[in-house]
N, C-alpha and C positions, 0 to 999 in steps of 0.2 A: 389695398388692402395685404399684409405680408401675409404670408403663408408659412409656416412652421411643421417640420415633418420632425419625428423620433425614427430614431434608428433602433429596434427591440435587437439587444444582443442576448438577454438574455430571460430565462421561464421561471417560473415560480415551481419547483417540486413539490413543496410542502411550505404553511405558511411557515417564515424565514430562511428557507433553503432557496436559492436560487441558482440556476445553472445554465452553462451558456446552450444558447439557442439551437448549434450544430448538433448538440448531443440528443441526436437520435434514439432516443428510450423506449417508443412503443413496444408495450408487452414486458418488459422490465425496469417499470418504476419502482417497483418492490424492492429489487434489492437494490437499485441505484440509491434507494432514499437510504435502506438499511446502510451502505456501506456510506452515507455522506454521514450521518448521524453518528456513526462509529470515528468518523475523523473528526468530526467538530467536537466528541467529546474527549479524543487525545488530548492528553495534558500538556503537547507543544502541537496541536495541529497546524503550525507554520510548515513543519518539516514535514509535512504531507501532504502528498498531492493525488487527486482520483484523473485518472485518463481511461478515455470511452472513444472508443473508432476514432484511434489515434490524436486525439484532440486533448494535450493535458491540460490539467488546472489546478491554482491552488485556493484553498480555502483563505477567504480576505473577510473581517469580520466588521462590522459598521454598525455603529450605536446609533438608534433611534430613539425617539420619545415612548417608544412603547417596548424596548428590549434591543436586540441583537438582528438585524439581518445577516446570514452566510450566507457569501456570494461565493462560487465557485468560477474564477477568473482565470479565463485563458491565458497560458505563459509557453514560450519556446521550448524544445525539447535538451538545450542548450543548459538551461537550469535543471533537468534531471541528472544529471551526472555525476555520478560520485554517489545517487541513493539507490535502494535495493527496489525492484520493483516486483511487486505481486500481481500474477497475471491470474484471471479465473477468467476461462472460458465454457460461454452458456450455452447450448443445444435449445433452441426454442424454433420450431415449427420444421425441424429440418437446416437451420440455418445455424451458423456457429457467431457467436458475438463476444467478444473478449472486452474486458475490462480490468484496469491496472490500476493495482493502489501504488504508489511509490511514495518512501517513507525512510525510516533507519530499519536495519533490521529488526529489532524486536518489535517494533510496530507492523513491519510485513508479517513478522511470525505469528502475532495477536490474528493478523487475518487470515491465514493459514488454517488455524485452530476451528473458526469460525464455525457457527452451527448454520448449516445452509439445506438445513433438513425442512425448513418451514416455506420454502419457496417453491413455485409452482412448476417448475422446470430442470433441467438436468445440469447439475454442475459437470463438464466433462474434464475441465484440467486445472488443475491449481499448478503455478509456477512459481521458482522464487528466484532471482539472480542480482546481478548488482550491475546498473548501465555504467558501462564506461562509452568512451567517443570510439564511434567506428568497430564497437564489440558486438558478437551475433551471438543467440541464445537459441537453445531448443528447447523444447516443451514437451513430456510427455504424453499421446494420449492416451483416453479411456474409455472406455464403453459408458453406456449412458449413464450410469447413477454412481460407477466409483469415480473416486478422487485420487489422483495419480501427482505426485506429490515427486517434483524434483527442483534439488537446491545446487545450484551452480555458481560458485563466487570465484570471481575474476582475481584472485590473489595472488602472487607471484611467491614462488618455490619459497625466495627468501624471507616473506614476511610468517607466511607459514612456519616456517624452521625457527623463526624467531620469538612466534606466539607458543609455540611448543618450548622452545629451552625457558621460556618466563613462568608459564606455568607447571614445569619441570619443577624449579629454583623455587616457585614460591611453594610447592609443596615439601621439599626437602626443607625450606624455614619452620612449615608449622610441624612438619615430623622430627626435627630438631630441639624444636622449642616445647613440645610435647615429652620428648626423653627426657631434655635438663629437668623438668617440672619432677617427673617420677623418680628421678637419681636422688633433688634435692629433699625428698619425701623420705627417701629411704634411709 
């Protein structure tokens, strides 16, 4: 008789939400569930990633007879390059745990302003930065109940100058349009 063994790669966080076994989330199940549900509800959740203890994962949705199963499937760090990363550092029993939400700039901003008041531990730090190959970043540390926010975008000076020029020209075009509408009425 042949014996079959299965390797358990995922654990159930909640009905229809599975996470990697390597994510040791004892004590922070609530915040991980909150963040996982927010990512699942994103309009384009395929662009959102969740990273806990340096293990990034993307949401993979599978259809079953009873609905969907949302599995956070492990991915390589290279797949994250070019995305924005929102880091949430939690203080639990004098230990720091870092959770990262990775996605587009607007998606990450939603997590920065999320209400963490209902969680039972201190949110020490929240930071936002863009991931590039070989880039380093720093996060601000706050005391137990404060939220420190650091936005660091690694964009070249030329790109920023071009963006300012486009915004200025757009504003000028709007003002000219309004001016001509007023002149035509007079």
